[in-house]
C-alpha positions in Angstrom: 42.6 33.1 -24.0 39.0 33.9 -23.0 36.2 31.4 -23.8 33.9 34.2 -25.0 32.1 33.6 -28.4 33.6 35.1 -31.5 32.2 37.9 -33.7 34.0 37.9 -37.0 34.3 40.8 -39.3 34.2 40.7 -43.1 37.4 41.2 -45.0 38.8 44.8 -44.9 36.3 45.8 -42.2 38.8 45.9 -39.3 40.5 49.1 -40.4 38.5 51.5 -38.2 39.0 49.4 -35.1 42.8 49.1 -35.7 42.9 52.9 -36.0 41.3 53.3 -32.6 37.6 53.3 -33.1 35.4 51.2 -30.9 32.2 50.5 -32.8 31.2 47.7 -35.1 28.3 48.1 -37.4 26.0 45.2 -38.2 26.8 45.3 -42.0 30.5 44.8 -41.1 29.9 41.4 -39.5 30.5 38.1 -41.4 27.1 36.7 -40.5 27.9 33.5 -42.4 30.7 32.7 -40.0 29.3 34.3 -36.8 25.5 34.9 -37.2 24.4 38.0 -35.2 21.1 36.1 -34.3 23.2 33.8 -32.2 23.9 36.6 -29.7 21.5 38.0 -27.1 21.5 41.7 -26.2 24.2 42.3 -23.7 26.4 39.3 -24.6 30.2 39.8 -24.6 32.3 38.6 -27.5 35.8 38.6 -28.9 35.8 40.7 -32.1 38.1 39.2 -34.7 39.2 40.2 -38.2 38.4 38.1 -41.2 41.4 35.9 -40.6 40.5 35.1 -37.0 42.9 37.5 -35.3 41.4 39.0 -32.1 40.8 42.7 -32.1 39.3 43.1 -28.6 36.3 42.3 -26.4 33.0 44.0 -27.1 29.5 44.1 -25.7 27.0 43.0 -28.3 23.4 43.9 -29.3 22.4 42.1 -32.5 19.3 44.3 -32.8 21.0 47.7 -33.2 22.9 49.3 -36.1 26.0 49.6 -33.8 26.0 45.9 -33.0 29.2 45.8 -30.9 31.2 48.3 -28.8 34.7 47.5 -27.7 35.4 47.6 -23.9 39.0 46.6 -24.2 41.8 45.4 -26.6 43.0 42.7 -24.2 40.8 39.6 -24.8 41.9 38.2 -21.5 40.0 40.9 -19.6 36.2 41.1 -20.5 33.9 43.5 -18.8 33.8 42.6 -15.1 34.0 44.2 -11.6 37.8 44.3 -11.8 37.8 46.0 -15.2 35.1 48.5 -13.9 37.3 49.2 -10.9 40.4 49.8 -13.1 38.6 52.1 -15.6 36.9 54.1 -12.8 40.2 54.6 -11.1 41.7 56.0 -14.3 38.6 58.2 -14.9 38.8 59.5 -11.3 42.5 60.4 -11.6 41.7 62.6 -14.6 38.8 64.5 -12.9 40.8 65.0 -9.7 43.6 66.5 -11.6 41.4 69.0 -13.3 38.7 69.8 -10.7 39.4 70.8 -7.1 35.8 69.9 -6.0 34.0 66.6 -6.5 31.4 67.8 -8.9 31.9 66.6 -12.5 31.1 63.9 -15.0 33.0 60.9 -13.7 32.4 58.6 -16.7 31.8 59.7 -20.2 31.0 56.6 -22.2 33.4 55.5 -24.9 35.9 58.2 -24.0 36.5 56.4 -20.6 36.4 52.9 -22.1 32.9 52.2 -20.8 30.5 52.5 -23.7 26.9 53.3 -22.8 27.7 54.5 -19.4 27.5 58.0 -17.9 28.2 58.8 -14.2 27.8 62.3 -12.8 29.2 63.1 -9.4 27.4 65.4 -6.9 29.9 65.3 -4.0 29.0 62.1 -2.0 26.3 61.0 -4.4 26.4 59.5 -7.9 23.8 59.6 -10.7 24.2 56.9 -13.3 22.8 56.5 -16.7 23.1 53.2 -18.6 22.2 53.1 -22.2 23.4 49.8 -23.6 22.3 46.3 -23.0 25.9 45.2 -22.2 26.2 47.7 -19.4 22.7 46.9 -18.1 23.7 43.2 -17.8 26.7 44.1 -15.7 24.8 46.6 -13.5 25.6 44.8 -10.2 29.3 44.7 -11.0 29.3 48.3 -11.9 27.6 49.4 -8.7 30.0 47.3 -6.7 33.0 49.0 -8.4 31.6 52.5 -7.9 31.2 51.7 -4.2 34.7 50.4 -4.0 36.4 53.3 -5.8 34.2 56.3 -4.7 32.7 55.1 -1.4 29.6 57.2 -2.1 26.7 57.9 0.3 24.3 56.9 -2.4 23.9 55.9 -6.1 20.9 56.7 -8.2 20.2 54.9 -11.4 18.5 57.4 -13.7 17.8 55.0 -16.5 15.1 56.8 -18.5 17.0 58.0 -21.5 15.8 57.6 -25.1 18.8 55.4 -26.1 17.5 52.6 -23.8 14.5 52.2 -26.2 16.8 51.6 -29.1 18.7 49.0 -27.1 15.4 47.3 -26.1 15.8 48.3 -22.4 13.1 49.3 -19.9 13.1 52.7 -18.3 13.4 53.1 -14.6 14.7 55.4 -11.9 15.8 53.7 -8.6 18.4 53.9 -5.8 21.0 51.2 -6.3 23.0 51.9 -3.2 22.7 53.9 0.0 20.4 56.8 0.2 19.9 59.6 -2.4 17.9 62.7 -1.3 15.4 64.3 -3.5 17.6 67.3 -3.9 21.4 67.2 -4.5 23.8 70.1 -4.2 26.7 70.9 -6.5 29.2 73.7 -7.0 30.4 75.1 -10.3 32.8 78.0 -10.8 32.2 79.0 -7.2 28.4 79.1 -7.5 26.1 76.7 -5.5 23.2 74.9 -7.1 20.6 72.4 -6.2 19.0 69.9 -8.6 16.1 67.6 -8.2 17.9 64.8 -10.0 15.1 62.3 -10.1 12.8 64.7 -12.0 15.4 66.6 -13.9 16.7 66.3 -17.5 19.3 63.6 -18.1 21.3 63.3 -14.8 19.8 66.6 -13.4 22.8 68.9 -14.4 24.9 69.6 -17.5 28.5 69.8 -16.5 29.7 70.0 -20.1 29.4 73.8 -20.5 31.3 74.5 -17.2 34.3 76.2 -18.9 32.2 78.4 -21.2 30.1 79.5 -18.2 33.3 80.5 -16.4 34.1 82.7 -19.4 31.2 84.9 -18.4 33.4 86.4 -15.6 34.4 89.9 -16.6 32.0 89.9 -19.5 28.7 90.4 -17.7 29.4 92.8 -14.8 26.8 95.5 -14.7 25.1 94.0 -17.8 21.5 93.1 -18.6 21.5 89.4 -19.4 18.9 87.1 -21.1 19.3 83.3 -20.6 17.2 81.4 -23.1 16.5 77.7 -22.5 17.8 78.3 -19.0 16.8 75.0 -17.4 17.6 75.5 -13.7 19.9 78.4 -14.2 23.4 77.1 -15.0 24.2 80.1 -17.1 21.8 82.7 -15.7 22.5 82.3 -12.0 26.3 82.2 -12.7 25.9 85.4 -14.7 24.2 87.1 -11.7 27.0 85.7 -9.4 29.6 87.3 -11.8 28.1 90.7 -11.4 25.3 91.1 -13.9 22.9 93.9 -13.0 19.9 91.8 -13.9 19.3 88.4 -15.4 16.1 87.1 -17.1 15.8 83.3 -17.5 13.4 81.8 -20.0 12.3 78.2 -20.1 9.2 76.2 -21.0 9.3 74.3 -17.7 7.7 76.0 -14.7 9.4 73.5 -12.4 12.8 74.3 -13.8 12.2 78.0 -13.3 11.1 77.4 -9.7 14.5 75.8 -9.3 16.1 78.9 -10.9 14.6 81.0 -8.2 15.8 78.7 -5.5 19.3 78.5 -6.9 19.4 82.3 -7.1 18.4 82.5 -3.5 21.0 80.0 -2.5 23.6 82.5 -3.6 21.9 85.6 -2.3 21.0 86.7 -5.8 17.2 86.6 -5.7 16.9 90.3 -6.4 18.9 90.0 -9.6 17.2 87.0 -11.3 13.8 87.0 -12.9 12.0 84.2 -14.8 9.7 84.0 -17.8 7.9 80.7 -18.5 6.9 79.7 -22.0 8.0 78.6 -25.4 11.4 80.1 -26.1 10.6 81.3 -29.6 7.3 82.9 -28.5 9.1 84.5 -25.5 11.8 86.0 -27.8 9.1 87.4 -30.1 7.2 88.9 -27.2 10.4 90.5 -25.7 11.1 92.0 -29.1 7.6 93.4 -29.5 7.9 94.9 -26.0 11.0 96.7 -27.0 13.3 94.9 -24.6 17.1 95.1 -25.1 19.9 93.1 -23.5 23.7 93.5 -23.3 24.2 89.7 -23.3 22.0 87.0 -24.7 22.8 83.3 -23.9 21.2 80.8 -26.3 21.8 77.2 -25.1 19.0 75.1 -26.5 18.5 71.3 -26.3 19.7 69.4 -29.3 17.7 70.5 -32.3 19.4 67.8 -34.4 19.3 64.4 -32.6 19.5 62.3 -35.8 21.3 62.9 -39.1 18.1 63.0 -41.0 16.9 65.9 -38.8 19.7 68.1 -39.9 17.8 70.4 -42.3 14.9 71.1 -39.9 17.3 71.4 -36.9 19.6 73.8 -38.7 16.6 76.0 -39.5 15.7 76.0 -35.8 19.2 77.1 -34.9 19.0 79.9 -37.4 15.7 81.1 -36.2 16.7 81.0 -32.5 19.9 82.8 -33.0 18.5 85.5 -35.2 15.7 86.2 -32.7 18.4 86.4 -30.0 20.5 88.9 -32.0 17.4 91.1 -32.5 17.3 91.6 -28.8 20.9 92.7 -28.4 21.9 96.3 -27.9 24.4 98.1 -30.3 27.5 96.3 -29.0 25.9 93.2 -27.6 27.3 89.7 -26.9 25.7 86.6 -28.1 26.7 83.3 -26.5 25.4 80.6 -28.8 25.6 77.0 -27.6 24.8 73.7 -29.3 24.9 70.1 -28.0 23.9 68.6 -31.4 26.6 66.2 -32.5 25.3 66.5 -36.0 25.8 70.3 -36.1 29.4 71.1 -37.0 31.1 74.1 -35.3 31.5 75.7 -38.7 27.8 75.5 -39.3 27.0 77.2 -36.0 29.4 80.0 -36.9 27.7 80.3 -40.3 24.3 80.5 -38.5 25.6 83.5 -36.6 27.1 85.1 -39.8 23.9 84.6 -41.8 21.6 85.8 -38.9 23.7 89.0 -38.3 23.6 89.9 -42.0 19.9 89.2 -42.3 19.2 91.8 -39.6 21.8 94.2 -41.1 24.4 93.8 -38.4 28.0 92.5 -38.2 29.3 89.6 -36.1 32.7 89.2 -34.6 33.6 85.8 -33.3 35.6 86.4 -30.1 35.7 83.1 -28.4 35.0 79.4 -28.9 34.0 77.2 -26.0 34.4 73.4 -25.8 33.4 70.6 -23.5 35.4 70.3 -20.3 38.1 67.7 -19.3 35.4 65.6 -17.7 34.0 65.1 -21.2 37.3 63.9 -22.8 37.2 63.5 -26.6 38.1 60.0 -28.0 40.4 61.0 -30.9 39.1 58.1 -33.1 35.4 58.7 -32.3 34.4 62.2 -33.6 30.9 61.7 -32.0 32.4 62.2 -28.6 33.2 65.8 -29.5 29.7 67.3 -29.6 29.6 70.5 -27.6 30.0 74.0 -29.0 29.7 77.5 -27.6 30.4 80.5 -29.8 30.8 84.0 -28.2 30.0 86.6 -30.8 30.0 90.4 -30.6 27.1 91.8 -32.6 27.8 95.2 -34.0 26.0 97.8 -36.2 27.2 97.7 -39.8 
């Protein structure tokens, strides 16, 4: 039996954990028996039910609503270099089964039994994001395990995410092992990209929409395509590679659009891809006023709903963005509408498309639903791990 301190739950509060969930909320803890203030952020503890029966080992942060996250059910094996190694080997076997090239999300938090940890692989280099105090405390053990399992040329810690503030952690970006160049190369669906990972959003690339981007093959050949919120061209450059006649990428970041141009050139597509810098909503309005029309519009915005309380305003933003996109489509156009908002249900996104099409007196047909890839596995007891949506809709005249 481990000598870790105990974190006891109130009576009847263990049901979710027994059913497979991995989170403990602060109001579920019996603070009379095990005061949360006795723990420091990042401590490990054995979570037990109200009768003292162990439920698993968790990393603890007494200052957050989710005050504990399970890292394992076997209390004899707390978070350590050996457990990291074991979990990484399991995660790697999944990715190597699904993906022929070493470009993917290697670790996806709770779904891989490592809460608060994301690791993206760019060939011989790894970009790591730590968002919990428990993972931060075990940073050296994590890096050692990554080196042992992957033998990378370099590991970059891109620890500047918003969740670190919630956990009381400082932000920083630094090389933890080897060397990491300013620009990393990756391949997705046969298309080559470069990303300036130190400066980019999150880890510098979004592997989650890989399968949906692959669905563009056969749908965009000879078409005029608009990619809104393009970032560095994940959708747009692949559309051009899949035979689009011309692609227009819209983003607020001039630096991101410069990278779009470079990524198009990497694939010999510079003549097909154009960029438009500015606010997406303003750009859509301007394109409409200029009488522009497209065969395919891809709408993949950042999360408009980051917190549950933002749902109403965020839903309105999705409605406005998608309606503006539909107004730019030709008679038999294709809308690809994405969302990475965990708090937006798939059914709500479908209803956004339904309502928008009716408001402009057109008819929508849902032809395909896209999901996150196998490198973002869904934890069946944690619905929050299934966040990504892509709806392909044909927009017709009435």
